[in-house]
Legacy VTK file of the C-alpha trace (Angstrom):
# vtk DataFile Version 3.0
C-alpha trace
ASCII
DATASET POLYDATA
POINTS 172 float
-0.106 -0.118 -0.011
1.185 3.509 -0.835
-0.280 6.523 0.723
-0.209 9.811 -1.368
2.575 8.312 -3.693
4.881 7.494 -0.897
6.796 4.250 -0.719
4.946 0.923 -0.454
4.423 -0.776 2.897
2.952 -4.107 3.640
-0.717 -3.979 4.268
-1.901 -7.577 4.111
0.281 -10.822 4.226
-0.222 -14.221 3.358
-3.951 -13.836 2.617
-6.385 -15.737 0.529
-8.841 -13.241 0.596
-9.994 -11.705 -2.773
-11.073 -8.283 -1.533
-10.618 -6.324 1.604
-11.636 -2.856 3.009
-8.701 -0.631 3.659
-9.330 2.155 6.514
-8.293 5.212 4.360
-8.283 8.729 5.331
-10.424 11.403 3.492
-8.455 13.178 0.817
-5.738 10.531 0.503
-4.661 8.767 -2.480
-3.758 5.166 -2.016
-1.909 2.764 -4.492
-2.090 -1.164 -4.055
-0.511 -4.059 -5.767
-0.628 -7.661 -4.975
2.147 -10.506 -5.232
1.064 -13.896 -5.986
2.775 -17.181 -4.677
1.794 -20.496 -6.274
1.617 -23.790 -4.595
5.215 -24.646 -5.581
6.431 -21.432 -3.938
7.083 -19.326 -7.106
6.617 -15.733 -6.115
5.733 -13.078 -8.415
7.977 -10.082 -8.583
6.590 -6.786 -7.338
5.291 -4.523 -10.064
6.987 -1.049 -10.529
3.518 0.626 -10.446
0.330 -0.033 -8.481
-2.258 -2.676 -9.711
-5.082 -0.175 -8.405
-5.301 3.242 -7.118
-7.950 5.104 -5.231
-8.863 8.415 -3.546
-10.911 8.535 -0.311
-13.491 11.173 -1.289
-16.361 10.029 1.114
-16.181 9.295 4.728
-18.597 8.140 7.416
-19.776 10.134 10.147
-21.614 8.861 13.575
-25.321 9.252 13.525
-26.942 11.628 15.979
-29.203 10.195 18.646
-32.108 12.018 20.153
-33.505 10.328 23.288
-37.141 10.181 24.643
-38.721 12.532 27.353
-39.050 12.472 31.060
-41.827 10.152 32.335
-43.561 9.128 35.406
-45.249 5.786 35.392
-47.028 3.610 37.940
-45.834 0.049 38.790
-47.299 -2.339 36.398
-47.677 0.079 33.408
-45.638 -0.495 30.482
-43.172 2.222 29.587
-42.654 3.485 25.993
-39.654 5.574 25.188
-39.409 6.980 21.611
-35.901 7.462 20.402
-34.835 8.687 17.078
-31.528 9.261 15.011
-30.258 10.998 11.783
-27.340 10.372 9.891
-25.450 12.756 7.486
-24.838 9.547 5.351
-28.374 9.420 4.258
-28.070 6.144 2.363
-27.033 4.174 5.415
-29.402 1.957 7.500
-29.461 2.929 11.358
-29.890 0.252 13.734
-30.839 0.754 17.404
-29.756 -1.524 20.492
-29.775 -1.543 24.254
-26.495 -1.568 25.912
-25.600 -2.135 29.609
-26.907 -1.132 31.802
-30.523 -1.787 30.910
-33.496 -3.076 33.098
-34.484 -6.568 32.733
-37.198 -7.278 30.147
-36.544 -3.899 28.301
-36.560 -4.146 24.493
-35.803 -1.687 21.913
-37.154 -2.050 18.198
-34.071 -2.083 16.140
-35.395 -0.152 13.185
-37.748 2.580 15.182
-35.811 2.945 18.408
-38.902 2.441 20.421
-38.215 1.168 23.940
-40.698 -1.099 25.536
-40.286 -2.099 29.268
-43.267 -3.669 31.253
-42.838 -2.689 34.783
-44.127 -4.634 37.832
-44.260 -4.533 41.680
-40.764 -5.542 41.765
-39.550 -2.626 39.491
-40.780 0.240 41.662
-39.679 2.389 43.190
-36.306 1.903 41.741
-33.163 3.194 40.163
-32.566 2.000 36.581
-30.554 2.798 33.634
-31.018 2.604 29.848
-28.121 2.656 27.301
-29.401 3.508 23.910
-27.028 2.881 20.856
-27.629 3.699 17.306
-25.072 2.355 14.735
-24.896 2.979 11.100
-24.088 0.491 8.332
-21.104 2.653 6.921
-17.561 1.341 6.546
-16.288 1.674 9.310
-19.577 1.432 11.203
-20.038 4.498 13.447
-22.322 4.742 16.386
-23.698 7.100 18.994
-24.479 5.997 22.662
-26.569 7.691 25.368
-27.328 6.902 28.852
-31.058 7.405 28.428
-32.640 7.468 31.846
-31.679 7.268 35.529
-34.767 6.516 37.365
-34.802 7.764 40.788
-36.411 6.201 43.862
-39.815 7.705 44.611
-38.237 9.361 47.548
-35.176 10.676 45.965
-31.638 9.835 46.146
-29.286 10.901 48.956
-25.612 11.789 48.119
-26.143 11.163 44.571
-22.475 11.291 42.754
-23.759 10.859 39.197
-24.346 13.942 37.081
-27.963 15.037 36.545
-30.006 12.568 34.728
-30.838 12.994 31.051
-34.695 12.381 30.586
-35.530 10.215 33.470
-38.493 7.773 34.281
-39.891 7.498 37.595
-41.538 4.290 38.523
-43.812 4.717 41.553
LINES 1 173
172 0 1 2 3 4 5 6 7 8 9 10 11 12 13 14 15 16 17 18 19 20 21 22 23 24 25 26 27 28 29 30 31 32 33 34 35 36 37 38 39 40 41 42 43 44 45 46 47 48 49 50 51 52 53 54 55 56 57 58 59 60 61 62 63 64 65 66 67 68 69 70 71 72 73 74 75 76 77 78 79 80 81 82 83 84 85 86 87 88 89 90 91 92 93 94 95 96 97 98 99 100 101 102 103 104 105 106 107 108 109 110 111 112 113 114 115 116 117 118 119 120 121 122 123 124 125 126 127 128 129 130 131 132 133 134 135 136 137 138 139 140 141 142 143 144 145 146 147 148 149 150 151 152 153 154 155 156 157 158 159 160 161 162 163 164 165 166 167 168 169 170 171
């Protein structure tokens, strides 16, 4: 691999792959060549010019995540939290997921970002965290993560060392 016309350096070695994705930098030009070795050990000579050249003109940017609003629900109610995301790379597919921490039983629709969490007597009053992740389908894939909610006890928290919550959900 040659970066911006510089000397060739080894990128892949002893691979049988017929294709690969190089993590280039926007605005850089890259040259590539391959050297074949047959089963008898005969090695092709390195060419004087690259077999292929490319310039990175597009690049992937991380999606922007918008999380749901504050809510207060009673024990036994089902919580619905709408999340959305946009991506400057409009042709990409966005996929939502829940990271850790998250309350047991919480589900996020991977396409719409809607969180559904059926609460129960055992879940309130309680403190729970949701970690929402949205990832795009670009190369390399980019993502945005947000700690969606900190759910305080109905009576409040004493000596809370965490920063103020983003949107919160109170289960009472």
